[in-house]
ZAMARGU-4260 file (C-alpha; in steps of 0.2 Angstrom, whole numbers, plus 5000, padded with zeros to 4 digits):
<rodrens>
0) 4774/4867/4922 | 4769/4856/4938 | 4752/4854/4943 | 4755/4861/4958 | 4761/4878/4951
5) 4745/4884/4942 | 4738/4899/4948 | 4754/4904/4957 | 4765/4922/4954 | 4782/4920/4948
10) 4795/4934/4943 | 4807/4933/4927 | 4825/4939/4932 | 4833/4945/4918 | 4852/4953/4913
15) 4858/4955/4896 | 4869/4966/4886 | 4856/4971/4873 | 4835/4974/4873 | 4823/4961/4872
20) 4807/4956/4873 | 4797/4944/4882 | 4782/4935/4877 | 4773/4922/4884 | 4758/4911/4874
25) 4762/4927/4860 | 4757/4940/4873 | 4771/4952/4877 | 4773/4951/4896 | 4788/4962/4896
30) 4802/4972/4888 | 4818/4977/4893 | 4826/4991/4880 | 4820/4992/4863 | 4823/4977/4850
35) 4830/4985/4836 | 4838/4978/4818 | 4852/4992/4818 | 4862/5003/4833 | 4851/5015/4828
40) 4836/5009/4830 | 4839/4998/4846 | 4840/5003/4863 | 4850/4992/4875 | 4847/4990/4894
45) 4852/4980/4907 | 4836/4976/4920 | 4850/4971/4936 | 4840/4956/4941 | 4825/4967/4942
50) 4812/4955/4945 | 4797/4955/4929 | 4781/4947/4938 | 4771/4932/4929 | 4756/4922/4933
55) 4753/4906/4926 | 4736/4900/4925 | 4725/4884/4924 | 4735/4877/4912 | 4750/4867/4913
60) 4758/4870/4896 | 4766/4887/4892 | 4776/4894/4878 | 4791/4907/4884 | 4797/4915/4869
65) 4810/4931/4867 | 4814/4940/4856 | 4833/4947/4858 | 4844/4959/4849 | 4864/4966/4854
70) 4868/4976/4837 | 4883/4983/4848 | 4889/4965/4853 | 4905/4966/4840 | 4909/4983/4842
75) 4911/4979/4860 | 4921/4964/4858 | 4933/4974/4849 | 4931/4988/4858 | 4932/4984/4876
80) 4935/4965/4875 | 4918/4962/4880 | 4912/4942/4876 | 4896/4941/4885 | 4886/4946/4871
85) 4869/4938/4874 | 4854/4936/4892 | 4853/4926/4905 | 4834/4923/4913 | 4828/4914/4929
90) 4811/4910/4933 | 4809/4909/4951 | 4795/4909/4965 | 4789/4925/4970 | 4797/4922/4989
95) 4815/4917/4982 | 4812/4931/4971 | 4810/4943/4985 | 4824/4935/4997 | 4836/4937/4981
100) 4831/4957/4979 | 4832/4961/4998 | 4848/4954/4997 | 4852/4963/4983 | 4847/4979/4990
105) 4857/4974/5007 | 4872/4972/4997 | 4870/4989/4987 | 4869/4999/5003 | 4883/4988/5010
110) 4895/4991/4995 | 4890/5011/4994 | 4894/5013/5013 | 4910/5004/5010 | 4913/5015/4994
115) 4911/5032/5002 | 4921/5025/5019 | 4937/5020/5007 | 4935/5036/4996 | 4934/5047/5011
120) 4949/5037/5020 | 4957/5040/5003 | 4955/5059/5002 | 4958/5062/5020 | 4978/5054/5018
125) 4981/5061/5000 | 4978/5077/5010 | 4990/5071/5023 | 5003/5069/5011 | 4999/5083/5002
130) 5003/5094/5019 | 5017/5082/5027 | 5026/5074/5010 | 5040/5065/5020 | 5028/5050/5028
135) 5026/5044/5009 | 5015/5028/5018 | 5000/5042/5017 | 5001/5043/5000 | 5002/5024/4997
140) 4989/5021/5008 | 4977/5035/4999 | 4980/5026/4982 | 4977/5010/4987 | 4959/5016/4997
145) 4954/5025/4980 | 4957/5016/4968 | 4948/5001/4980 | 4933/5013/4982 | 4935/5014/4962
150) 4932/4994/4963 | 4918/4994/4974 | 4907/5009/4965 | 4910/4996/4949 | 4903/4984/4956
155) 4889/4994/4964 | 4886/5000/4945 | 4885/4982/4938 | 4875/4976/4952 | 4860/4987/4953
160) 4862/5008/4951 | 4865/5008/4932 | 4854/4999/4918 | 4865/5007/4902 | 4877/4991/4897
165) 4886/5002/4887 | 4893/5014/4901 | 4896/4999/4912 | 4907/4987/4899 | 4918/5004/4897
170) 4919/5006/4916 | 4922/4990/4919 | 4936/4988/4903 | 4946/5002/4909 | 4945/4996/4927
175) 4953/4980/4920 | 4967/4990/4912 | 4971/4998/4929 | 4968/4982/4938 | 4987/4976/4937
180) 4993/4994/4944 | 4982/4989/4961 | 4997/4981/4969 | 5010/4996/4967 | 5003/5008/4981
185) 5000/4991/4991 | 5019/4983/4991 | 5024/5004/4991 | 5013/5005/5008 | 5024/4991/5014
190) 5042/4995/5010 | 5037/5015/5017 | 5035/5006/5032 | 5046/4993/5035 | 5060/5000/5025
195) 5073/5013/5026 | 5072/5017/5007 | 5061/5011/4994 | 5069/4993/4987 | 5075/4991/4969
200) 5060/4976/4968 | 5047/4991/4970 | 5053/4997/4954 | 5050/4982/4943 | 5035/4977/4949
205) 5029/4995/4945 | 5035/4991/4929 | 5028/4975/4927 | 5012/4980/4930 | 5011/4996/4918
210) 5020/4982/4906 | 5003/4970/4910 | 4989/4986/4907 | 4997/4990/4892 | 4998/4973/4884
215) 4979/4972/4890 | 4976/4987/4880 | 4983/4979/4867 | 4971/4964/4868 | 4988/4952/4868
220) 4981/4932/4868 | 4987/4923/4887 | 4984/4941/4898 | 4974/4933/4909 | 4988/4920/4913
225) 5001/4933/4914 | 4989/4945/4926 | 4987/4928/4936 | 5006/4924/4937 | 5010/4941/4941
230) 4994/4941/4954 | 5004/4924/4963 | 5019/4934/4963 | 5014/4951/4971 | 5005/4938/4985
235) 5020/4931/4987 | 5031/4944/4989 | 5017/4953/5002 | 5019/4940/5011 | 5039/4938/5011
240) 5039/4956/5016 | 5027/4952/5030 | 5039/4940/5036 | 5053/4949/5033 | 5046/4963/5044
245) 5041/4952/5058 | 5059/4944/5059 | 5067/4960/5059 | 5056/4964/5075 | 5047/4983/5064
250) 5035/4993/5075 | 5017/4987/5069 | 5023/4973/5058 | 5010/4963/5067 | 4997/4972/5062
255) 4999/4972/5044 | 5003/4954/5045 | 4988/4949/5055 | 4978/4956/5040 | 4987/4946/5027
260) 4985/4931/5037 | 4967/4935/5039 | 4964/4936/5020 | 4975/4918/5019 | 4962/4911/5030
265) 4948/4918/5022 | 4952/4911/5004 | 4956/4897/5010 | 4939/4893/5019 | 4931/4898/5002
270) 4940/4887/4994 | 4936/4874/5007 | 4915/4880/5005 | 4917/4877/4986 | 4925/4860/4985
275) 4914/4852/5000 | 4897/4859/4992 | 4902/4860/4974 | 4883/4872/4973 | 4882/4885/4987
280) 4866/4895/4983 | 4866/4914/4990 | 4850/4913/4998 | 4842/4913/5018 | 4839/4894/5015
285) 4857/4890/5012 | 4868/4892/5027 | 4882/4889/5016 | 4876/4903/5005 | 4876/4914/5017
290) 4893/4910/5027 | 4902/4910/5011 | 4896/4931/5007 | 4902/4934/5026 | 4920/4926/5023
295) 4921/4935/5006 | 4917/4951/5013 | 4931/4946/5028 | 4944/4942/5014 | 4940/4958/5005
300) 4941/4969/5021 | 4955/4959/5030 | 4971/4968/5021 | 4963/4986/5020 | 4957/4985/5040
305) 4974/4982/5044 | 4982/4995/5035 | 4970/5007/5042 | 4974/5001/5060 | 4992/5003/5055
310) 4990/5020/5051 | 4978/5025/5066 | 4990/5018/5079 | 5004/5025/5070 | 4995/5042/5071
315) 4989/5038/5090 | 5007/5034/5095 | 5014/5049/5086 | 5003/5062/5096 | 5007/5051/5112
320) 5025/5056/5108 | 5023/5072/5106 | 5012/5076/5120 | 5025/5067/5130 | 5040/5079/5123
325) 5027/5093/5127 | 5026/5088/5146 | 5043/5087/5146 | 5047/5104/5136 | 5034/5112/5151
330) 5044/5103/5162 | 5062/5109/5157 | 5053/5126/5152 | 5048/5127/5171 | 5065/5121/5178
335) 5072/5134/5166 | 5063/5147/5171 | 5065/5143/5190 | 5085/5143/5187 | 5082/5161/5178
340) 5073/5166/5192 | 5086/5159/5208 | 5102/5167/5195 | 5092/5181/5194 | 5090/5183/5213
345) 5109/5180/5216 | 5114/5193/5203 | 5102/5205/5213 | 5109/5199/5229 | 5127/5201/5223
350) 5121/5218/5218 | 5117/5224/5234 | 5132/5218/5240 | 5141/5226/5228 | 5132/5242/5233
355) 5134/5239/5251 | 5154/5235/5245 | 5155/5253/5236 | 5146/5262/5249 | 5159/5256/5262
360) 5175/5257/5250 | 5168/5277/5247 | 5167/5280/5264 | 5185/5272/5268 | 5191/5284/5257
365) 5182/5301/5263 | 5190/5296/5276 | 5207/5293/5270 | 5205/5310/5261 | 5200/5320/5278
370) 5215/5312/5286 | 5226/5318/5272 | 5220/5335/5270 | 5221/5336/5289 | 5240/5332/5287
375) 5243/5345/5274 | 5234/5357/5285 | 5248/5352/5298 | 5262/5350/5286 | 5260/5367/5277
380) 5265/5381/5292 | 5280/5370/5296 | 5286/5371/5278 | 5284/5388/5279 | 5294/5391/5295
385) 5308/5381/5286 | 5307/5393/5270 | 5308/5408/5281 | 5325/5402/5291 | 5331/5395/5277
</rodrens>
């Protein structure tokens, strides 16, 4: 080491798939897991960048030795296609390591927050679809959000939470198997919004996605190139659907289109940063590194946020239309009630008039009856006299 680094505190940042023991000048200073000559003796452990402090003294020459074993490496490779078998070790100043750990903690909290938000949104819209299956956009959105939350969960496990390499390897493997299926709910969400019925290309995409998952499970050579080609095709199809919906002036198309356009802009900016600055360090001293983190987060969230905004707007517009319709129903009901009242009043008036007419007619009939009786009384004696004469 340089003489200026004597009597300073340093930390070791270690990531590994197996188990290790670290020696400084022949003295064991730390270990991660238990090194063994077979799987039964070995206990794997991944510190996931948790710092191990070391101290350099007055001398400038040191021997750093690492004893490492990974007895499960070949089995991991055959069963889970895990190509990483070794370890990475970094020696850092204590203040730099503190900054790195601070970013690790903040990022883990942020990832956990996003994981919970997306999971809750996915489950909520899955329930909405269960109660109202006519709106399939809720189904596609829920599947997309649940899948996205699972990806964040795996990232969180791999980064900071879980120290068991076998569990993270298995979870990451199954994530890679199902990764092509991630596009199905995304394009299904688009088609359910902007098409009257699901087009044939959706079922073609679904078949290709399952085929890629099967080929990945069978560990076919070149699967990564197939997935890259499939991702490029999906990217083009998503843009085509957005352009189609914008040209046709579909309701809310500009919201989802804005998310896709934002993703393209952020992705282009990330590539631009990588090109102009070949080495980008994620630390407080590197503004490019901080900017890169922010842009990556925005790029990841742009499409899910646009989907959420669209559904929120659609839900709000539906409630607004229902409220307007309820107001119209209330107005029509009030008019109907008023008309019924007026009709009832007219009927009552007509009834009163009829009663008066009946009473008048009854009186007239009574008078006519009296006249008839009087006439009969006058005519009867005349008939008797005539009969006698006769």
